[in-house]
C-alpha positions as CSV (number, residue, x, y, z in Angstrom):
1,X,18.7,14.7,-0.1
2,X,16.8,12.5,-2.5
3,X,15.8,8.8,-2.2
4,X,13.5,6.2,-0.7
5,X,13.4,5.0,2.9
6,X,11.5,1.9,4.1
7,X,10.2,2.4,7.6
8,X,8.8,-0.4,9.8
9,X,5.8,1.5,11.2
10,X,5.0,0.7,14.8
11,X,1.4,0.3,16.1
12,X,-0.3,3.2,17.8
13,X,0.6,6.1,15.5
14,X,-0.7,7.4,12.2
15,X,1.0,7.4,8.8
16,X,1.1,11.2,9.1
17,X,3.0,10.8,12.4
18,X,5.6,8.6,10.6
19,X,6.2,11.3,8.0
20,X,6.6,14.0,10.7
21,X,9.2,11.9,12.6
22,X,11.1,11.2,9.4
23,X,11.1,14.9,8.6
24,X,12.6,15.7,12.0
25,X,15.2,12.9,11.8
26,X,16.3,13.9,8.3
27,X,15.9,17.6,8.9
28,X,14.0,18.1,5.7
29,X,10.4,19.1,4.9
30,X,10.1,17.3,1.6
31,X,8.9,13.9,2.7
32,X,5.9,11.9,1.6
33,X,4.7,8.3,1.5
34,X,2.9,5.9,-1.0
35,X,0.4,4.1,1.1
36,X,-1.5,4.8,4.4
37,X,-1.5,2.3,7.2
38,X,-4.1,2.3,9.9
39,X,-2.8,3.4,13.4
40,X,-3.1,-0.2,14.8
41,X,-1.3,-1.6,11.8
42,X,2.5,-2.1,11.5
43,X,5.0,-2.8,8.8
44,X,6.3,-1.4,5.5
45,X,5.8,2.3,4.7
46,X,7.6,3.5,1.6
47,X,8.8,7.0,2.4
48,X,9.9,9.3,-0.4
49,X,12.4,12.0,0.3
50,X,13.3,15.1,-1.7
51,X,12.7,14.8,-5.5
52,X,11.6,11.2,-5.0
53,X,8.3,12.6,-3.8
54,X,7.5,13.4,-7.4
55,X,7.7,9.7,-8.3
56,X,4.9,8.7,-6.0
57,X,2.5,8.2,-8.9
58,X,4.6,5.3,-10.1
59,X,4.5,3.5,-6.8
60,X,1.1,4.0,-5.2
61,X,-0.5,1.4,-7.4
62,X,2.0,-1.4,-6.4
63,X,0.8,-4.7,-5.1
64,X,0.8,-4.8,-1.3
65,X,1.4,-7.9,0.9
66,X,0.1,-8.4,4.4
67,X,0.1,-10.8,7.3
68,X,-3.1,-10.5,9.3
69,X,-4.8,-12.2,12.3
70,X,-8.6,-12.6,11.9
71,X,-10.7,-13.1,15.1
72,X,-14.0,-14.9,14.5
73,X,-17.1,-14.5,16.6
74,X,-18.2,-10.9,16.1
75,X,-17.7,-7.8,14.0
76,X,-16.7,-4.3,15.2
77,X,-17.8,-0.9,14.0
78,X,-14.2,-0.3,12.7
79,X,-13.6,-3.8,11.4
80,X,-10.6,-4.2,13.7
81,X,-9.7,-4.6,17.4
82,X,-9.9,-0.9,18.1
83,X,-13.6,-0.8,17.6
84,X,-16.7,-1.9,19.6
85,X,-18.9,-4.9,18.9
86,X,-21.4,-4.1,16.3
87,X,-22.7,-7.6,15.2
88,X,-22.9,-10.9,16.9
89,X,-22.7,-14.2,15.0
90,X,-25.3,-16.3,16.8
91,X,-22.7,-19.0,17.5
92,X,-21.6,-19.6,21.1
93,X,-18.0,-18.8,21.8
94,X,-17.1,-22.3,22.8
95,X,-18.5,-23.6,19.5
96,X,-16.4,-21.4,17.3
97,X,-13.0,-23.2,17.6
98,X,-14.6,-26.5,16.4
99,X,-16.3,-24.7,13.6
100,X,-13.0,-23.2,12.4
101,X,-11.3,-26.6,12.7
102,X,-13.8,-28.2,10.2
103,X,-14.0,-25.2,7.9
104,X,-12.7,-25.9,4.3
105,X,-10.5,-22.8,4.1
106,X,-9.4,-23.4,0.5
107,X,-13.0,-23.4,-0.5
108,X,-13.7,-20.2,1.5
109,X,-10.6,-18.4,0.2
110,X,-11.1,-19.4,-3.4
111,X,-14.2,-17.2,-3.5
112,X,-12.2,-14.1,-2.7
113,X,-9.2,-14.7,-5.0
114,X,-8.9,-12.8,-8.3
115,X,-10.9,-9.7,-9.2
116,X,-13.7,-9.0,-6.8
117,X,-15.8,-6.1,-5.6
118,X,-15.4,-4.6,-2.2
119,X,-17.4,-1.9,-0.4
120,X,-15.1,0.6,1.4
121,X,-15.6,0.7,5.2
122,X,-17.1,3.7,6.9
123,X,-14.0,4.0,9.0
124,X,-11.7,4.9,6.1
125,X,-10.1,8.0,4.6
126,X,-12.1,7.5,1.3
127,X,-14.0,10.7,0.4
128,X,-17.6,10.9,-0.7
129,X,-18.9,14.3,-1.7
130,X,-15.7,15.8,-0.3
131,X,-16.1,14.3,3.1
132,X,-13.9,11.6,4.6
133,X,-15.9,8.6,5.6
134,X,-14.3,8.2,9.0
135,X,-15.4,11.8,9.9
136,X,-19.0,10.9,9.1
137,X,-18.7,7.5,11.0
138,X,-17.5,9.3,14.1
139,X,-20.6,11.4,14.0
140,X,-22.7,8.2,13.9
141,X,-23.6,8.8,10.2
142,X,-23.5,6.1,7.5
143,X,-23.7,6.8,3.8
144,X,-24.1,4.5,0.8
145,X,-20.8,3.4,-0.7
146,X,-20.4,2.0,-4.1
147,X,-18.4,-1.2,-4.5
148,X,-14.9,-0.9,-6.1
149,X,-13.0,-3.5,-8.0
150,X,-9.9,-4.9,-6.3
151,X,-7.7,-7.9,-7.0
152,X,-6.6,-10.5,-4.5
153,X,-3.5,-12.2,-5.9
154,X,-2.9,-14.4,-2.9
155,X,-5.0,-15.4,0.1
156,X,-4.1,-18.4,2.3
157,X,-3.5,-19.6,5.8
158,X,-0.1,-18.6,7.1
159,X,2.4,-21.4,7.1
160,X,3.8,-20.9,10.6
161,X,0.7,-21.2,12.7
162,X,-2.8,-21.9,11.5
163,X,-5.0,-21.5,14.5
164,X,-5.1,-19.7,17.9
165,X,-7.8,-21.9,19.3
166,X,-8.6,-20.2,22.6
167,X,-8.9,-16.9,20.9
168,X,-10.7,-18.3,17.8
169,X,-8.1,-16.6,15.5
170,X,-6.6,-17.5,12.2
171,X,-3.4,-16.0,10.7
172,X,-3.6,-15.3,7.0
173,X,-1.3,-14.1,4.2
174,X,-2.7,-11.6,1.6
175,X,-1.3,-10.1,-1.6
176,X,-3.6,-7.6,-3.2
177,X,-4.0,-4.6,-5.3
178,X,-3.7,-1.1,-3.9
179,X,-6.9,0.2,-2.4
180,X,-7.9,-3.1,-0.8
181,X,-9.2,-3.0,2.7
182,X,-8.0,-6.0,4.7
183,X,-10.5,-5.1,7.5
184,X,-13.3,-5.5,5.0
185,X,-11.8,-8.7,3.6
186,X,-11.8,-10.1,7.2
187,X,-15.4,-9.2,7.7
188,X,-16.5,-10.8,4.4
189,X,-14.6,-14.0,5.3
190,X,-16.3,-14.1,8.7
191,X,-19.7,-13.7,7.1
192,X,-19.0,-16.5,4.7
193,X,-17.8,-18.8,7.6
194,X,-21.0,-17.7,9.4
195,X,-19.4,-16.3,12.6
196,X,-18.6,-12.7,11.9
197,X,-15.0,-11.5,12.2
198,X,-12.6,-8.6,12.6
199,X,-8.9,-8.0,12.5
200,X,-6.7,-8.1,15.7
201,X,-3.4,-7.7,13.9
202,X,-2.3,-6.3,10.5
203,X,1.3,-6.1,9.3
204,X,2.3,-5.0,5.8
205,X,5.3,-7.1,4.8
206,X,5.8,-5.7,1.3
207,X,4.8,-2.9,-1.0
208,X,5.8,-3.6,-4.6
209,X,9.5,-4.3,-4.8
210,X,10.1,-3.1,-1.3
211,X,10.0,-5.5,1.6
212,X,10.2,-5.5,5.4
213,X,13.7,-6.9,5.2
214,X,14.8,-3.5,3.9
215,X,13.2,-1.5,6.6
216,X,14.4,0.3,9.7
217,X,12.5,1.5,12.7
218,X,11.9,5.1,13.6
219,X,14.1,4.7,16.7
220,X,17.0,3.4,14.5
221,X,16.5,6.3,12.2
222,X,16.6,8.8,15.0
223,X,19.9,7.4,16.3
224,X,21.7,7.3,12.9
225,X,24.6,9.8,12.4
226,X,24.4,9.2,8.6
227,X,20.7,8.6,7.9
228,X,21.1,9.7,4.4
229,X,23.3,6.7,3.8
230,X,20.2,4.5,4.3
231,X,18.3,6.0,1.5
232,X,17.6,3.8,-1.5
233,X,18.3,5.6,-4.8
234,X,15.1,7.1,-6.2
235,X,15.8,5.5,-9.5
236,X,14.7,2.2,-7.9
237,X,11.1,3.6,-7.9
238,X,11.0,3.6,-11.6
239,X,13.5,0.9,-12.7
240,X,10.6,-1.2,-14.1
241,X,9.8,1.5,-16.7
242,X,11.3,1.6,-20.2
243,X,14.4,3.7,-20.8
244,X,15.6,6.2,-23.3
245,X,19.2,7.6,-23.2
246,X,19.7,11.1,-24.4
247,X,22.8,13.0,-25.6
248,X,23.9,16.2,-23.9
249,X,21.8,18.4,-26.3
250,X,18.6,16.4,-25.9
251,X,19.1,16.1,-22.1
252,X,19.3,19.9,-21.9
253,X,16.2,20.2,-23.9
254,X,14.4,17.6,-21.8
255,X,15.3,19.6,-18.6
256,X,13.6,22.5,-20.2
257,X,10.5,20.4,-20.9
258,X,10.9,19.8,-24.6
259,X,9.9,16.5,-26.2
260,X,12.2,14.1,-27.9
261,X,11.3,12.4,-31.2
262,X,12.1,8.6,-31.1
263,X,12.5,6.0,-33.8
264,X,12.5,2.2,-33.8
265,X,10.8,1.9,-30.4
266,X,8.2,-0.5,-29.1
267,X,6.5,1.9,-26.6
268,X,2.8,1.9,-26.4
269,X,0.8,5.1,-26.5
270,X,0.8,6.8,-23.1
271,X,3.6,4.6,-21.7
272,X,5.8,6.1,-19.1
273,X,9.5,6.2,-20.0
274,X,12.7,6.9,-18.0
275,X,14.7,9.7,-19.6
276,X,18.4,9.4,-18.9
277,X,21.4,11.6,-19.7
278,X,24.7,10.3,-21.0
279,X,25.9,9.4,-17.5
280,X,22.7,7.3,-17.2
281,X,21.3,9.6,-14.5
282,X,17.5,9.9,-14.4
283,X,16.6,13.4,-15.4
284,X,12.9,13.0,-16.2
285,X,9.9,10.7,-16.6
286,X,8.3,11.2,-20.0
287,X,5.2,9.7,-21.7
288,X,5.1,8.4,-25.2
289,X,2.8,10.1,-27.7
290,X,2.3,7.7,-30.5
291,X,0.6,10.3,-32.7
292,X,3.6,12.6,-32.6
293,X,6.1,9.7,-32.1
294,X,7.7,11.6,-29.3
295,X,8.5,11.2,-25.6
296,X,7.2,14.2,-23.7
297,X,8.8,14.9,-20.3
298,X,6.2,15.3,-17.6
299,X,8.1,14.9,-14.3
300,X,11.4,16.7,-14.7
301,X,14.0,16.1,-12.0
302,X,16.5,18.9,-11.3
């Protein structure tokens, strides 16, 4: 059983819980995923099954898209609704809706679009000196975190409903590079507005080429008699890569890990290449070595 499954993760469970439930539903142990979602978050999780797990490296850097609800007025220690208040804004609650109404959101958001630096939150799985930050945070410890470069491709107010006035909330759309923390983005927006902020909702609507429209719930998966029929072919994970088609002899050598010399190609040094047999079946992912003018298989699929 090999392929890709798009799960609509529910709130209240971890990404690890999702993998465990998929393993049970599909009755297979070889299951992984390409991007963690916080327990309170929902939406697209790209699940890799069987040999597709070996292709994770070609998916985990994909652009992610989110719909989020930001509540203004105070920050929490986790950056979201699951935490406790950690910083007040100094603005009375009844004043916040009017402040949000007159805020020039395009001006605010413009400062965050493009390549920016972001400091990872303490409540995150990022490791420093071998320790996960959230483990330190739960002990009440804080450590210095270096900012990392991220890219915000899209940031704007959602089209359907701009404000939830009584709750002082704003719904936004975000498209960003992998490794972006939407909780931190919400906090930074709140600080720029001058009120403080945290997330109350977070839903991933797309991860690379895979969208929420392709997803199924864990309940639907558990009830399926032919769950394998819902798997997306694993070739979809790498269809954006260049291709090289091999004859039977070269395909056999590729399966044994031997490189293939190529001619009249426009690959760049180090570029990943799909290696296909005569039936156009994906048998390996190779990398082009310009010095030797060969494609060397690195991920061989049985």
